[in-house]
N, C-alpha and C positions, 0 to 999 in steps of 0.2 A: 177547719184547717186555715192557717194563716197564709196570706199572700207571700209569694217569693220576695226576698229582700230587694232584688233589683232584676231588671230584664232589659234585653237588647233585641232589636229586630232589624233585619236587613233583607231587602229583595235582592236576589242574586241571579244573574244569568251567565251561563258559561257555554262556550262553543268555539271550535277551531276557526270558523269563518265569521265569528261575531264581529261586527263593526259597531263600536260604541256610539258613533254619531247617528247611525241608523236607529239604534234602540232609543236614544234620546229623542229623536224626531217622532218615532212611533208612540212612545209612552207619554210624550209631552212634558218631560221634566228632566233636569240635569242629574247625572249620577253624583254620588259622593266618592266614587272610585270607579275607574274604568281603565282597560288596556286592551290593545290588540295582541294577538298571539305574537310572541317574539319581542315585544316591547319590554323595557326595563320597568320594574315596579319597586317602589320604596315601601317597605313594610313599616308597621308601627314601631318596630324595634330599630328602625333606620338601617335595615339591611336591604341591599339591592338584590332582586331576583329577576329572572327572565320569565315572562308570562308563558307558561306552557300551553295555554289556551286563551282565547279571548274572554274577557269578563266585563260585566257591567253590574254595579252595585248601588243601591240606594239605601242608606242607613238612616234611621230616625234616631232621635235622642234617647239615651238610656233613661229609664224611669226607676225611681226608688220611692215607695215600694213598687214592685214590678206590676205592669199592666199590659200584657201582650195584646189583649183585645184592642186597647186604644192605640197601641203602636202599629198593629197590622192595619187597622182602619186608617191611620194616618198615611201609611204607604199607599193604600188603595185610593185614598182621596187625592193624593198628589200625582196619580198616574191616570191614564185613559180608562174610561169605562167601556170602551168598544171591545166587546168579547171576541170579535173576529180577529182583531189585532193580537190579543192575548193568545188565542188558539194557534194563530200562525207562528208566533214566537215560540210557543211550547212545542210545536212540531219540529222546529229548527234547532232549538237550544235547550239546555237543562235550565229549567226555571224553578226557583225555590224561594220560600221565605224562611230564612235561617234565624232561629231565635236562641238567645242565651238566657237561661234561668239560673240565677245565682242565689243559692240557699244560705240562710244564716243558721237555721236549725234543721233537724232531721225530718220535720213534717211541715213542709210548705207546699203550696200548689198554685196553679194558675188555671183559669177557665177561659174558653173561647166560645162565644155565642154561636148558636146554630146558623143564624143568618150569615155570619162571617165565614164559617166553615163552607157554606154554600157558595159564597163569593169566591173563595179560594178555589173551590172545585170548578166553578164556571170558567175561571181563568186558567185552569189546568196547572195550578201552582202546587208544588209539593210543600209540605210543612215540616221543617226539620227543627227538633227541639234538642238543644245541647244543655245538659244539666251539670251544674258545678256545685258540689257539696261544700259545706263550710270547711274551711281550713284546707282546701285542695288548691293546687296551683291552677290558675286559669291559663288558657292558651291565648297569648296576647294578640295573635293574628285573627282570632275569632271575633275580636271586638271591632275590627275595621272591615270585615267582610271578605278578607283574603283567604281565609281558611276554607277547607273542603275542596 
């Protein structure tokens, strides 16, 4: 099976009481996108939205050919390894790694190593996989972590 044509990965946290500055301090890295509940957000389509909930997102570079394993490892390498912090955050907020898999043909795939799956589990991170078939419209907001 061939690798997916390209892939994206974003660490995303959502919660009504989420304070982006607190998340930045705890994780030890700046977000690529963040907002408090009620703040205005400019989408990738240059539309202004009001944040219905607080959000914090760290998006890593898109890869072609796709390599989710490398992208998720990059996210984890850029954030704290302190599992107590991760567990505290996952109790308070919705914490996910949201991935986009963009297919060129009908039979492409991606693999994630067992040790990386364990690392996601230790941090209580959900893994979301959004699949985009060849010749299908993609959701532009999925690319900047504002979707879901």
